[in-house]
ROPAFI-678208 format. One record per residue (C-alpha): residue in one letter; z, y, x. Coordinates in steps of 0.2 Angstrom, whole numbers. Last residue first. Layout:
// residues N
<r: A, Z: Z, Y: Y, X: X> .
...
END
This chain:
// residues 447
<r: E, Z: 440, Y: 602, X: 537> .
<r: A, Z: 454, Y: 589, X: 537> .
<r: E, Z: 445, Y: 572, X: 530> .
<r: Y, Z: 453, Y: 567, X: 513> .
<r: V, Z: 468, Y: 554, X: 509> .
<r: C, Z: 471, Y: 546, X: 490> .
<r: R, Z: 485, Y: 541, X: 482> .
<r: F, Z: 489, Y: 525, X: 474> .
<r: G, Z: 498, Y: 514, X: 458> .
<r: V, Z: 506, Y: 497, X: 461> .
<r: E, Z: 522, Y: 490, X: 449> .
<r: N, Z: 510, Y: 487, X: 433> .
<r: H, Z: 500, Y: 475, X: 443> .
<r: L, Z: 483, Y: 470, X: 445> .
<r: D, Z: 480, Y: 457, X: 460> .
<r: T, Z: 461, Y: 458, X: 467> .
<r: I, Z: 467, Y: 465, X: 483> .
<r: L, Z: 481, Y: 452, X: 486> .
<r: D, Z: 497, Y: 462, X: 491> .
<r: K, Z: 508, Y: 467, X: 505> .
<r: G, Z: 524, Y: 476, X: 508> .
<r: R, Z: 530, Y: 485, X: 522> .
<r: Y, Z: 545, Y: 494, X: 524> .
<r: F, Z: 545, Y: 510, X: 536> .
<r: T, Z: 548, Y: 525, X: 524> .
<r: T, Z: 563, Y: 514, X: 518> .
<r: L, Z: 561, Y: 511, X: 498> .
<r: C, Z: 561, Y: 492, X: 499> .
<r: A, Z: 578, Y: 489, X: 508> .
<r: L, Z: 586, Y: 498, X: 493> .
<r: P, Z: 580, Y: 486, X: 479> .
<r: S, Z: 563, Y: 488, X: 471> .
<r: T, Z: 559, Y: 484, X: 454> .
<r: W, Z: 553, Y: 503, X: 449> .
<r: T, Z: 543, Y: 503, X: 466> .
<r: G, Z: 543, Y: 504, X: 485> .
<r: G, Z: 535, Y: 513, X: 496> .
<r: R, Z: 521, Y: 506, X: 504> .
<r: L, Z: 509, Y: 491, X: 500> .
<r: V, Z: 499, Y: 485, X: 514> .
<r: H, Z: 483, Y: 474, X: 511> .
<r: F, Z: 480, Y: 456, X: 509> .
<r: A, Z: 463, Y: 446, X: 507> .
<r: D, Z: 461, Y: 444, X: 526> .
<r: K, Z: 476, Y: 434, X: 528> .
<r: R, Z: 467, Y: 421, X: 517> .
<r: N, Z: 479, Y: 410, X: 505> .
<r: M, Z: 471, Y: 420, X: 490> .
<r: F, Z: 455, Y: 417, X: 494> .
<r: E, Z: 448, Y: 403, X: 482> .
<r: M, Z: 460, Y: 405, X: 472> .
<r: P, Z: 453, Y: 425, X: 469> .
<r: H, Z: 437, Y: 416, X: 462> .
<r: R, Z: 422, Y: 419, X: 472> .
<r: G, Z: 407, Y: 429, X: 469> .
<r: K, Z: 410, Y: 443, X: 481> .
<r: F, Z: 425, Y: 438, X: 494> .
<r: F, Z: 421, Y: 447, X: 510> .
<r: P, Z: 433, Y: 460, X: 510> .
<r: D, Z: 435, Y: 473, X: 528> .
<r: M, Z: 452, Y: 480, X: 525> .
<r: D, Z: 456, Y: 492, X: 541> .
<r: D, Z: 464, Y: 483, X: 554> .
<r: G, Z: 483, Y: 481, X: 557> .
<r: T, Z: 479, Y: 463, X: 558> .
<r: Y, Z: 493, Y: 455, X: 545> .
<r: F, Z: 493, Y: 467, X: 531> .
<r: N, Z: 475, Y: 473, X: 531> .
<r: T, Z: 476, Y: 492, X: 530> .
<r: R, Z: 467, Y: 502, X: 515> .
<r: T, Z: 485, Y: 507, X: 508> .
<r: L, Z: 490, Y: 503, X: 490> .
<r: E, Z: 506, Y: 512, X: 484> .
<r: W, Z: 521, Y: 503, X: 478> .
<r: V, Z: 528, Y: 513, X: 461> .
<r: N, Z: 541, Y: 523, X: 456> .
<r: G, Z: 550, Y: 523, X: 472> .
<r: S, Z: 549, Y: 531, X: 489> .
<r: M, Z: 533, Y: 542, X: 494> .
<r: Q, Z: 539, Y: 549, X: 476> .
<r: L, Z: 531, Y: 566, X: 479> .
<r: V, Z: 524, Y: 574, X: 494> .
<r: G, Z: 531, Y: 590, X: 500> .
<r: Y, Z: 527, Y: 590, X: 519> .
<r: P, Z: 545, Y: 584, X: 522> .
<r: S, Z: 544, Y: 571, X: 511> .
<r: A, Z: 549, Y: 576, X: 492> .
<r: G, Z: 565, Y: 566, X: 485> .
<r: A, Z: 572, Y: 583, X: 478> .
<r: P, Z: 554, Y: 584, X: 469> .
<r: L, Z: 560, Y: 569, X: 455> .
<r: S, Z: 546, Y: 569, X: 443> .
<r: D, Z: 527, Y: 573, X: 448> .
<r: A, Z: 521, Y: 557, X: 446> .
<r: P, Z: 528, Y: 556, X: 429> .
<r: L, Z: 544, Y: 541, X: 429> .
<r: V, Z: 541, Y: 524, X: 428> .
<r: P, Z: 552, Y: 511, X: 419> .
<r: H, Z: 556, Y: 518, X: 403> .
<r: A, Z: 560, Y: 502, X: 389> .
<r: P, Z: 565, Y: 490, X: 403> .
<r: R, Z: 562, Y: 478, X: 393> .
<r: D, Z: 551, Y: 481, X: 378> .
<r: D, Z: 533, Y: 475, X: 375> .
<r: H, Z: 528, Y: 463, X: 392> .
<r: T, Z: 547, Y: 459, X: 396> .
<r: T, Z: 557, Y: 459, X: 410> .
<r: T, Z: 576, Y: 448, X: 412> .
<r: V, Z: 567, Y: 438, X: 425> .
<r: L, Z: 571, Y: 456, X: 435> .
<r: L, Z: 590, Y: 455, X: 432> .
<r: A, Z: 594, Y: 438, X: 437> .
<r: E, Z: 581, Y: 441, X: 454> .
<r: L, Z: 592, Y: 459, X: 458> .
<r: E, Z: 608, Y: 448, X: 455> .
<r: D, Z: 605, Y: 435, X: 465> .
<r: L, Z: 598, Y: 446, X: 479> .
<r: D, Z: 612, Y: 455, X: 479> .
<r: A, Z: 625, Y: 469, X: 471> .
<r: V, Z: 613, Y: 476, X: 458> .
<r: Q, Z: 618, Y: 491, X: 446> .
<r: R, Z: 612, Y: 492, X: 429> .
<r: G, Z: 602, Y: 505, X: 421> .
<r: Y, Z: 588, Y: 495, X: 421> .
<r: S, Z: 574, Y: 510, X: 429> .
<r: R, Z: 589, Y: 517, X: 438> .
<r: E, Z: 595, Y: 503, X: 446> .
<r: V, Z: 577, Y: 495, X: 451> .
<r: Y, Z: 570, Y: 511, X: 459> .
<r: N, Z: 565, Y: 529, X: 453> .
<r: V, Z: 571, Y: 539, X: 469> .
<r: R, Z: 580, Y: 557, X: 473> .
<r: E, Z: 595, Y: 553, X: 461> .
<r: P, Z: 599, Y: 538, X: 472> .
<r: D, Z: 602, Y: 546, X: 490> .
<r: W, Z: 602, Y: 537, X: 506> .
<r: T, Z: 606, Y: 547, X: 521> .
<r: N, Z: 593, Y: 547, X: 534> .
<r: G, Z: 581, Y: 561, X: 526> .
<r: W, Z: 570, Y: 566, X: 511> .
<r: P, Z: 557, Y: 555, X: 514> .
<r: Y, Z: 569, Y: 541, X: 517> .
<r: T, Z: 573, Y: 532, X: 536> .
<r: R, Z: 568, Y: 549, X: 546> .
<r: G, Z: 557, Y: 547, X: 561> .
<r: D, Z: 557, Y: 564, X: 566> .
<r: T, Z: 539, Y: 566, X: 564> .
<r: G, Z: 535, Y: 568, X: 543> .
<r: R, Z: 544, Y: 556, X: 535> .
<r: A, Z: 531, Y: 550, X: 519> .
<r: A, Z: 515, Y: 559, X: 525> .
<r: K, Z: 518, Y: 550, X: 542> .
<r: E, Z: 520, Y: 534, X: 534> .
<r: W, Z: 505, Y: 536, X: 522> .
<r: Q, Z: 493, Y: 539, X: 538> .
<r: L, Z: 501, Y: 525, X: 548> .
<r: E, Z: 497, Y: 513, X: 532> .
<r: S, Z: 479, Y: 519, X: 533> .
<r: P, Z: 475, Y: 530, X: 517> .
<r: L, Z: 463, Y: 526, X: 502> .
<r: S, Z: 449, Y: 535, X: 505> .
<r: G, Z: 440, Y: 553, X: 500> .
<r: G, Z: 428, Y: 561, X: 491> .
<r: A, Z: 435, Y: 559, X: 472> .
<r: W, Z: 421, Y: 546, X: 468> .
<r: N, Z: 427, Y: 536, X: 485> .
<r: A, Z: 444, Y: 535, X: 481> .
<r: F, Z: 441, Y: 530, X: 465> .
<r: A, Z: 429, Y: 516, X: 470> .
<r: W, Z: 443, Y: 513, X: 483> .
<r: A, Z: 456, Y: 510, X: 470> .
<r: D, Z: 447, Y: 499, X: 460> .
<r: Y, Z: 443, Y: 487, X: 473> .
<r: W, Z: 462, Y: 486, X: 480> .
<r: D, Z: 467, Y: 482, X: 461> .
<r: I, Z: 471, Y: 492, X: 444> .
<r: G, Z: 485, Y: 489, X: 433> .
<r: V, Z: 494, Y: 507, X: 438> .
<r: Q, Z: 488, Y: 524, X: 437> .
<r: P, Z: 504, Y: 536, X: 439> .
<r: M, Z: 510, Y: 543, X: 424> .
<r: E, Z: 506, Y: 562, X: 417> .
<r: P, Z: 492, Y: 555, X: 406> .
<r: A, Z: 503, Y: 540, X: 398> .
<r: N, Z: 498, Y: 525, X: 401> .
<r: F, Z: 512, Y: 515, X: 408> .
<r: R, Z: 528, Y: 515, X: 394> .
<r: P, Z: 513, Y: 514, X: 380> .
<r: D, Z: 505, Y: 500, X: 385> .
<r: H, Z: 486, Y: 501, X: 381> .
<r: A, Z: 479, Y: 505, X: 396> .
<r: H, Z: 488, Y: 490, X: 404> .
<r: A, Z: 475, Y: 480, X: 415> .
<r: P, Z: 466, Y: 497, X: 421> .
<r: R, Z: 447, Y: 499, X: 417> .
<r: H, Z: 437, Y: 499, X: 434> .
<r: N, Z: 422, Y: 491, X: 427> .
<r: R, Z: 432, Y: 476, X: 418> .
<r: G, Z: 417, Y: 463, X: 419> .
<r: D, Z: 424, Y: 452, X: 432> .
<r: E, Z: 410, Y: 454, X: 446> .
<r: P, Z: 420, Y: 458, X: 461> .
<r: Q, Z: 419, Y: 473, X: 471> .
<r: D, Z: 411, Y: 468, X: 489> .
<r: P, Z: 399, Y: 483, X: 491> .
<r: H, Z: 413, Y: 494, X: 487> .
<r: D, Z: 409, Y: 504, X: 471> .
<r: F, Z: 407, Y: 523, X: 469> .
<r: V, Z: 387, Y: 520, X: 460> .
<r: G, Z: 393, Y: 505, X: 449> .
<r: S, Z: 385, Y: 513, X: 435> .
<r: E, Z: 398, Y: 505, X: 420> .
<r: G, Z: 406, Y: 521, X: 418> .
<r: A, Z: 406, Y: 532, X: 432> .
<r: E, Z: 409, Y: 549, X: 425> .
<r: E, Z: 421, Y: 542, X: 411> .
<r: L, Z: 430, Y: 531, X: 423> .
<r: F, Z: 433, Y: 545, X: 436> .
<r: Q, Z: 441, Y: 556, X: 422> .
<r: A, Z: 452, Y: 543, X: 417> .
<r: Y, Z: 459, Y: 543, X: 434> .
<r: R, Z: 465, Y: 558, X: 433> .
<r: A, Z: 475, Y: 559, X: 416> .
<r: N, Z: 480, Y: 540, X: 422> .
<r: T, Z: 488, Y: 548, X: 437> .
<r: V, Z: 485, Y: 547, X: 456> .
<r: T, Z: 501, Y: 547, X: 466> .
<r: T, Z: 508, Y: 566, X: 470> .
<r: R, Z: 504, Y: 577, X: 483> .
<r: D, Z: 486, Y: 569, X: 486> .
<r: I, Z: 484, Y: 567, X: 506> .
<r: Y, Z: 474, Y: 579, X: 518> .
<r: Y, Z: 471, Y: 574, X: 536> .
<r: A, Z: 475, Y: 581, X: 553> .
<r: P, Z: 472, Y: 567, X: 570> .
<r: L, Z: 485, Y: 555, X: 573> .
<r: E, Z: 495, Y: 552, X: 588> .
<r: V, Z: 508, Y: 536, X: 585> .
<r: A, Z: 524, Y: 535, X: 594> .
<r: R, Z: 534, Y: 519, X: 594> .
<r: L, Z: 548, Y: 510, X: 583> .
<r: P, Z: 543, Y: 491, X: 579> .
<r: N, Z: 534, Y: 488, X: 560> .
<r: D, Z: 531, Y: 469, X: 560> .
<r: D, Z: 550, Y: 467, X: 568> .
<r: Q, Z: 558, Y: 475, X: 551> .
<r: K, Z: 571, Y: 462, X: 549> .
<r: M, Z: 578, Y: 460, X: 532> .
<r: R, Z: 594, Y: 467, X: 525> .
<r: F, Z: 597, Y: 465, X: 505> .
<r: P, Z: 615, Y: 465, X: 504> .
<r: G, Z: 618, Y: 476, X: 519> .
<r: S, Z: 611, Y: 480, X: 534> .
<r: Q, Z: 593, Y: 484, X: 540> .
<r: A, Z: 585, Y: 478, X: 555> .
<r: S, Z: 583, Y: 489, X: 571> .
<r: A, Z: 570, Y: 499, X: 581> .
<r: T, Z: 560, Y: 507, X: 565> .
<r: G, Z: 543, Y: 511, X: 563> .
<r: A, Z: 533, Y: 526, X: 565> .
<r: L, Z: 538, Y: 541, X: 575> .
<r: F, Z: 525, Y: 556, X: 575> .
<r: P, Z: 511, Y: 563, X: 585> .
<r: G, Z: 501, Y: 576, X: 581> .
<r: A, Z: 487, Y: 584, X: 568> .
<r: P, Z: 495, Y: 591, X: 553> .
<r: I, Z: 497, Y: 583, X: 537> .
<r: L, Z: 489, Y: 596, X: 524> .
<r: I, Z: 494, Y: 594, X: 506> .
<r: A, Z: 480, Y: 588, X: 491> .
<r: D, Z: 482, Y: 596, X: 474> .
<r: E, Z: 464, Y: 605, X: 473> .
<r: T, Z: 456, Y: 588, X: 469> .
<r: R, Z: 439, Y: 584, X: 471> .
<r: R, Z: 434, Y: 583, X: 488> .
<r: P, Z: 417, Y: 584, X: 490> .
<r: R, Z: 407, Y: 569, X: 492> .
<r: A, Z: 401, Y: 564, X: 513> .
<r: A, Z: 414, Y: 554, X: 517> .
<r: H, Z: 413, Y: 543, X: 502> .
<r: T, Z: 395, Y: 538, X: 506> .
<r: R, Z: 401, Y: 527, X: 522> .
<r: I, Z: 404, Y: 512, X: 512> .
<r: R, Z: 386, Y: 513, X: 505> .
<r: A, Z: 378, Y: 517, X: 520> .
<r: R, Z: 389, Y: 502, X: 527> .
<r: M, Z: 381, Y: 492, X: 514> .
<r: D, Z: 362, Y: 497, X: 518> .
<r: T, Z: 361, Y: 495, X: 537> .
<r: F, Z: 368, Y: 476, X: 535> .
<r: Y, Z: 354, Y: 470, X: 541> .
<r: E, Z: 348, Y: 482, X: 555> .
<r: D, Z: 367, Y: 480, X: 562> .
<r: E, Z: 363, Y: 460, X: 561> .
<r: L, Z: 347, Y: 463, X: 570> .
<r: R, Z: 355, Y: 473, X: 585> .
<r: R, Z: 369, Y: 461, X: 585> .
<r: L, Z: 356, Y: 446, X: 586> .
<r: E, Z: 346, Y: 456, X: 601> .
<r: E, Z: 361, Y: 457, X: 611> .
<r: P, Z: 367, Y: 438, X: 607> .
<r: D, Z: 349, Y: 431, X: 610> .
<r: R, Z: 345, Y: 417, X: 602> .
<r: T, Z: 332, Y: 423, X: 591> .
<r: G, Z: 322, Y: 423, X: 576> .
<r: F, Z: 336, Y: 431, X: 562> .
<r: I, Z: 331, Y: 420, X: 549> .
<r: T, Z: 331, Y: 403, X: 560> .
<r: L, Z: 347, Y: 409, X: 569> .
<r: L, Z: 355, Y: 411, X: 552> .
<r: A, Z: 348, Y: 393, X: 546> .
<r: R, Z: 354, Y: 385, X: 562> .
<r: K, Z: 370, Y: 390, X: 562> .
<r: T, Z: 373, Y: 386, X: 542> .
<r: F, Z: 366, Y: 370, X: 546> .
<r: A, Z: 376, Y: 364, X: 562> .
<r: A, Z: 392, Y: 370, X: 552> .
<r: G, Z: 387, Y: 360, X: 536> .
<r: C, Z: 382, Y: 344, X: 547> .
<r: G, Z: 401, Y: 346, X: 557> .
<r: V, Z: 405, Y: 356, X: 571> .
<r: P, Z: 413, Y: 352, X: 587> .
<r: K, Z: 423, Y: 368, X: 591> .
<r: R, Z: 416, Y: 382, X: 602> .
<r: S, Z: 424, Y: 395, X: 612> .
<r: F, Z: 410, Y: 409, X: 615> .
<r: D, Z: 405, Y: 410, X: 633> .
<r: E, Z: 387, Y: 407, X: 632> .
<r: R, Z: 385, Y: 417, X: 617> .
<r: A, Z: 377, Y: 413, X: 601> .
<r: F, Z: 391, Y: 411, X: 592> .
<r: N, Z: 397, Y: 428, X: 592> .
<r: S, Z: 380, Y: 436, X: 590> .
<r: P, Z: 377, Y: 424, X: 576> .
<r: W, Z: 392, Y: 431, X: 565> .
<r: G, Z: 405, Y: 420, X: 558> .
<r: S, Z: 400, Y: 402, X: 553> .
<r: I, Z: 404, Y: 401, X: 534> .
<r: R, Z: 406, Y: 418, X: 527> .
<r: I, Z: 391, Y: 422, X: 540> .
<r: L, Z: 379, Y: 411, X: 529> .
<r: D, Z: 384, Y: 417, X: 512> .
<r: P, Z: 380, Y: 436, X: 520> .
<r: V, Z: 363, Y: 429, X: 528> .
<r: A, Z: 358, Y: 424, X: 510> .
<r: A, Z: 348, Y: 436, X: 504> .
<r: K, Z: 337, Y: 435, X: 520> .
<r: I, Z: 330, Y: 418, X: 513> .
<r: R, Z: 321, Y: 410, X: 529> .
<r: Y, Z: 309, Y: 398, X: 520> .
<r: Q, Z: 314, Y: 384, X: 527> .
<r: T, Z: 330, Y: 391, X: 534> .
<r: I, Z: 335, Y: 395, X: 516> .
<r: V, Z: 328, Y: 377, X: 511> .
<r: K, Z: 340, Y: 369, X: 523> .
<r: L, Z: 355, Y: 378, X: 517> .
<r: S, Z: 354, Y: 375, X: 500> .
<r: A, Z: 352, Y: 356, X: 502> .
<r: F, Z: 366, Y: 355, X: 515> .
<r: A, Z: 378, Y: 364, X: 501> .
<r: V, Z: 371, Y: 352, X: 488> .
<r: W, Z: 373, Y: 336, X: 498> .
<r: D, Z: 390, Y: 343, X: 503> .
<r: V, Z: 398, Y: 343, X: 486> .
<r: P, Z: 408, Y: 358, X: 483> .
<r: D, Z: 396, Y: 370, X: 480> .
<r: H, Z: 397, Y: 385, X: 494> .
<r: T, Z: 379, Y: 384, X: 502> .
<r: G, Z: 374, Y: 384, X: 484> .
<r: G, Z: 378, Y: 404, X: 480> .
<r: A, Z: 363, Y: 409, X: 493> .
<r: I, Z: 353, Y: 397, X: 483> .
<r: A, Z: 359, Y: 405, X: 465> .
<r: S, Z: 358, Y: 422, X: 474> .
<r: A, Z: 339, Y: 419, X: 478> .
<r: A, Z: 334, Y: 415, X: 460> .
<r: A, Z: 342, Y: 430, X: 453> .
<r: P, Z: 335, Y: 441, X: 466> .
<r: D, Z: 317, Y: 431, X: 465> .
<r: D, Z: 308, Y: 430, X: 480> .
<r: R, Z: 313, Y: 411, X: 481> .
<r: H, Z: 305, Y: 408, X: 465> .
<r: H, Z: 295, Y: 393, X: 465> .
<r: E, Z: 300, Y: 383, X: 480> .
<r: A, Z: 316, Y: 390, X: 483> .
<r: L, Z: 321, Y: 390, X: 464> .
<r: L, Z: 314, Y: 369, X: 466> .
<r: R, Z: 326, Y: 365, X: 480> .
<r: V, Z: 342, Y: 373, X: 472> .
<r: A, Z: 338, Y: 363, X: 456> .
<r: A, Z: 336, Y: 349, X: 466> .
<r: A, Z: 354, Y: 350, X: 473> .
<r: R, Z: 361, Y: 355, X: 457> .
<r: V, Z: 355, Y: 339, X: 447> .
<r: P, Z: 359, Y: 328, X: 462> .
<r: W, Z: 376, Y: 338, X: 460> .
<r: E, Z: 379, Y: 330, X: 443> .
<r: P, Z: 390, Y: 342, X: 430> .
<r: H, Z: 376, Y: 355, X: 430> .
<r: Q, Z: 383, Y: 373, X: 429> .
<r: V, Z: 377, Y: 382, X: 447> .
<r: A, Z: 360, Y: 374, X: 450> .
<r: L, Z: 356, Y: 369, X: 431> .
<r: S, Z: 358, Y: 386, X: 428> .
<r: V, Z: 349, Y: 394, X: 442> .
<r: L, Z: 334, Y: 382, X: 436> .
<r: L, Z: 335, Y: 389, X: 419> .
<r: P, Z: 337, Y: 407, X: 422> .
<r: V, Z: 321, Y: 407, X: 433> .
<r: G, Z: 311, Y: 396, X: 421> .
<r: K, Z: 302, Y: 412, X: 413> .
<r: A, Z: 295, Y: 416, X: 430> .
<r: D, Z: 284, Y: 400, X: 430> .
<r: R, Z: 288, Y: 383, X: 436> .
<r: G, Z: 306, Y: 380, X: 428> .
<r: R, Z: 299, Y: 370, X: 412> .
<r: R, Z: 288, Y: 355, X: 422> .
<r: D, Z: 301, Y: 356, X: 437> .
<r: A, Z: 315, Y: 354, X: 426> .
<r: L, Z: 308, Y: 340, X: 415> .
<r: E, Z: 304, Y: 332, X: 433> .
<r: V, Z: 324, Y: 334, X: 438> .
<r: V, Z: 332, Y: 328, X: 420> .
<r: S, Z: 319, Y: 313, X: 424> .
<r: Q, Z: 325, Y: 311, X: 442> .
<r: V, Z: 342, Y: 310, X: 436> .
<r: S, Z: 340, Y: 296, X: 423> .
<r: E, Z: 332, Y: 286, X: 436> .
<r: W, Z: 346, Y: 288, X: 447> .
<r: Y, Z: 359, Y: 284, X: 435> .
<r: R, Z: 350, Y: 270, X: 428> .
<r: T, Z: 348, Y: 262, X: 445> .
<r: D, Z: 368, Y: 265, X: 452> .
<r: D, Z: 373, Y: 257, X: 435> .
<r: S, Z: 381, Y: 265, X: 416> .
<r: G, Z: 381, Y: 283, X: 423> .
<r: D, Z: 366, Y: 288, X: 413> .
<r: V, Z: 362, Y: 307, X: 413> .
<r: E, Z: 357, Y: 316, X: 398> .
<r: L, Z: 360, Y: 334, X: 400> .
<r: F, Z: 347, Y: 339, X: 403> .
<r: E, Z: 340, Y: 334, X: 386> .
<r: P, Z: 357, Y: 341, X: 379> .
<r: S, Z: 352, Y: 360, X: 381> .
<r: L, Z: 361, Y: 369, X: 396> .
<r: E, Z: 368, Y: 386, X: 390> .
<r: M, Z: 363, Y: 400, X: 398> .
END
């Protein structure tokens, strides 16, 4: 809600007038915020007020009068991330005082898991006030310092969230156009750097044998037509969403839905982020592929460089020279060409239908594992583990430099040169970015 002028009248002409006017605002907030109708007012003060003493006081009033209200608890938890330390400390103190369990995810973002930092052998750094307040709050809420008991209580606390994440596995598969990838080993990665004008090291994906169980994978990337079915059924329910789904108001609507270059029913769905793709996969009864599942489906078991073999063939793939109709000799020419891209007409036909170029299929018959659009995976680019995002309520600017915010992209796209089109090249992207160069496909458990 918008704050009325009477709550914004803080006199900063000198210290005495400042604190007197702050106290007047706080007393007014206390009078008007005591009953249930006052929750929105106090929440707005805690989040929006330009003066930190008012924000801190609003947090305390929310805890005192309305701590069992979900909106109040959320605002109190959010106060732990206030840029002014005194507001964060006020939040942490009332969370400890009243044992506000709703704040646990926010506290763990700050200090990590209490079952870790409570261990005697855990390597600790000297802490400041915020870390000390946070750790005390977590240990008070859980009521123990025993690491094993803390681990059990943590698991119990997050049971509902984990159950939501697991529900996709029980859903029936919503596609008949999926291909079985048999169980067994395959050659992943590469042993050498690439040569040529776009040469680059590939030491983040070394040559090795990897064993995978059987699974199904979509023959094509998810199309606009198929994604539209998901949007129609999911609506604004949020039932298929990842628990960390940002509250951005898009409700999984793609960013380029009105661009005729990208919105034809048979084209790959683009303009979606990692959370959108996760929700679709959940709806479809599957998941996003790990990068190793993607790589095996793309190259088979013999370690081939491209889905169709080891010899480059530009007729089998949609990449920068096909989409722009020009050859590029090196990185300078590539960048000079890419900066001619416009939002309305260049290039005129960047993306091909998802079932085009069948000659470029992988050994299993999976299409366009090279070029057309990059493909999202569920793998963290830096750790190789499954993505485990924990950024809800935060602006992407707050986490865009965090390693746990980047997933692996595979396959290259319509703006890619040759080097990005191999079966082993690893790209990366921020989980909240919306690109017309990025799509996805799903994998499903083998029955």
